[in-house]
N, C-alpha and C positions, 0 to 999 in steps of 0.2 A: 504494500500500500504506500502510495506517495504522500509526501507532506502536504498539508492543506495550504492553499494559496488564496489570496484575497481577489475577489472578482467583483467588478462594478459594472452594472448594466444601466446606462443612462436612460434608456427607455422605460425600464421598470421602476427606477427610483426618481424619475422626472428630473434628472440632472443633479440630484442630491448625492454627492459622493460620500457623504457620511453614512449612507445606507449601504451596507456591504452584504453580499451574498457569498457565503463560504462555499468553496468548490474543492473537491478532492477527486482523485482518480484511483480506481482499484483495478488490479490485474485479474483478468478472467481466463487467461490462456497465455500461450507463448507469444510474446510481443503484441498482446492485445490488451487494451485498456478501455475502461468504461468510466465516463465522467459521472459523478454523483453530486447533486446539489440539493439543498433543502427546499428550494422553490425555483421556478423558472417561468418565464413569460412565453406563452404559446398563443399566437394569433390574437394578441391583445388581452388574453385572459391569464391570470396568475394562478398557477397550480402549485400547491404546497405538498410537502412530503407527508404531513400529518392528516391530509384530507380536509374536508370541510370547505367553507366558502369565505372564511375570514380574510385571507390574503386577497382573494379575488374582489370582494366587496370593497376593501380599502383602496385597491388600485382603481376600480371603477369610479369610486367617489372622487379620487384625485383627478382622474381624467375628465369627469363631468365638470368639476369646478374649473379646470383649465379651459374647457370649451365655453363654459358660461362667461368667464372673464374675457375670453376672446370676443364673444358676442355681446359684451356689456354695453357698447354704444347703442345697441338696438333693444336689448332686453331690459335695461334700466333707464331708458330714455323716457322722459315725461311727455314727450310729444307723440310717441308711438301708442297706438291703441292696444288695449289688453288682448284683443282677439289676435292681432298680429304677433304680439309677444308669445301668446300661448302656442300658436302654430310653429313659430321658430323654435321655441323650447322643446316641443314634442319631437320635432324633426331632427334637431341638431344636438340637444343636450340630454334629453331623457333617453334617447336611443343609445347614447354613450354610457349612460348610467346603468342600463339594464343589459348591456351587451354580454352574451354568454350566460345569463342568469337562468336560462331554461334548463340547464343541466346541473345547477348548484344544489347540493344538499344544505340548503340555507337554514340557519338557526334564527331565533328571535332577535338576538343581538345584532346579527348581520343585517337583517331586514330593518331594524331600527336605525342602523347607521345610514342606510339609503334614504329612509323616510326623513330623518333629521336634516340631511343635506338638501333634500328636495324642498322641504318646508321653508328652509332659510332662503332658497332661491325664489320660491313663490312669493314670499313676503317682500323680498327685494324687488322683484318685478312689479308688484302691486304698489310699492312705495309706502308700505306700512310696517309697523313694528309690533312687538308683543303688547306694548303699552296702549295701542289703539283698541285692544280687546275685540278683535275681529277673528272669528273662527277660521280655521284653515279650510274647512269645507266650502265656506263662502268664497274664499279667495280662489280655490280650485274652480268653482263654478264661474267666477268672473273671467278666468283665463280659458275656460273650457278645456281643462287638463285633467286627465285621469290619474289617480294616485299611483305611485310607483309600485306599491304592494299589489294592486290589482293587475298592473301590467306584467309584473313578474309571474303572478299566478296564471294568467292567461297564456303567457309564453310557455310555461312549464306544462300546462295541460295540452297545448297544441303539439308540443314535442312528444308528450305521452301518447297522444292519438296517432302521431306519425309512426312511432316505433311499435305501437300496439297492432297496427295494420300490417306489420312485417310478417313474412311467412315464418313458420316455426323452424325451418332449417337455415334461416338467415343468421349470420354471425352476431348481429345485434341482439336477437332473441336469446342466443346462446349465452351471451355475456350477462343479460338480465337475469337469466335463470340459474346462473352459476352459484353454487354453494361452496363456501370456503370451509375446508375441513380444519379441525383443530379444537382445542379446549377453549371454551368461552370464558372470558374473565368475569369477575363479579361486578355487579353494578349495571347501569344502563349502557347499552351499546351506542356507538356513534350514530348520529342521525344520518339517515341515508336519503337519497333522492326518491326512492320508492315510498318512504314514509311521508315525505312532503306531498307526494301525489295522492296518497290515501287520505291525508288530511284535507286536501282540496276536494276530493270526491265527496267526502262526508259533509263538509261545510256547504257545498253547493247542491247536495242531494242528487249527485250523478251516479251512474252505474258504469262499471268498467267496460261491459260489452257494448255500450252505446258508442264507444270510440271506433268501432268497426264501420260505422256509417259516417263517412266523412262530412257530409252536408249537415246532418243532424248534430254531430259533435261540434262543428264549427258554430252552429246556431246557439248551442247551449253555453259555450264558453265565451261567447262574444257579447254577453249581456242578456240574452233571451233565456232566462232561467225557466226550466220546465215546470209546468203546473202538474197537479195530481192527474188531471185528465190526459194531458200529453204523455205523462209517464206511463199510464196504463195503455195508451195507444201504442207507444213504442214497444212495450212488452208484448202486445198482441201481434205486432208486425214481425217481431223477432221470432 
């Protein structure tokens, strides 16, 4: 095993050279080495060795703030209408904030990190502070912006429907149904992406087999929540 060296990625740490990623190399054969890091950036998403979405949510928050400040002349201008600000925010800032979130095993604190950042941006765009005592929902309605928690959940359910419609012999289905052998440690296991999906299905009153029908599934997760009559009708057609 080689000695550890310091590695700095300017893209991952936004130019902050004080943030260091330790890198080491291990030998796996004759004249073959494998680089090992605690975390790395892949297609704009941060993947950590410990799993979870903490590193990814932090990076997404920094990226979103960078884009927000870049567009500050429009988003914080008093002359621009709130409708224009909302459209620019949804297209350019919120997309950066939720990028890659459809596959995150996101925890409560990770989601709260995204929500806090978005609420600060929303109040800045509307030109109000906490002292004005205006609810966040009213500000969201003024901008015609959907909360980041709803956007993340919809993206996760869309991805779930996509992989659910895969054939059973596809490698994606094989990875989802993989069972890791070994002794389970005491205490609660780490939160998984499947657990997030199950919570979404329960909170929205959806059933897993509905994802097989793409049109109906899209209608359910895009705001048209099924009623009791439509649920019974879906079951009859199935």
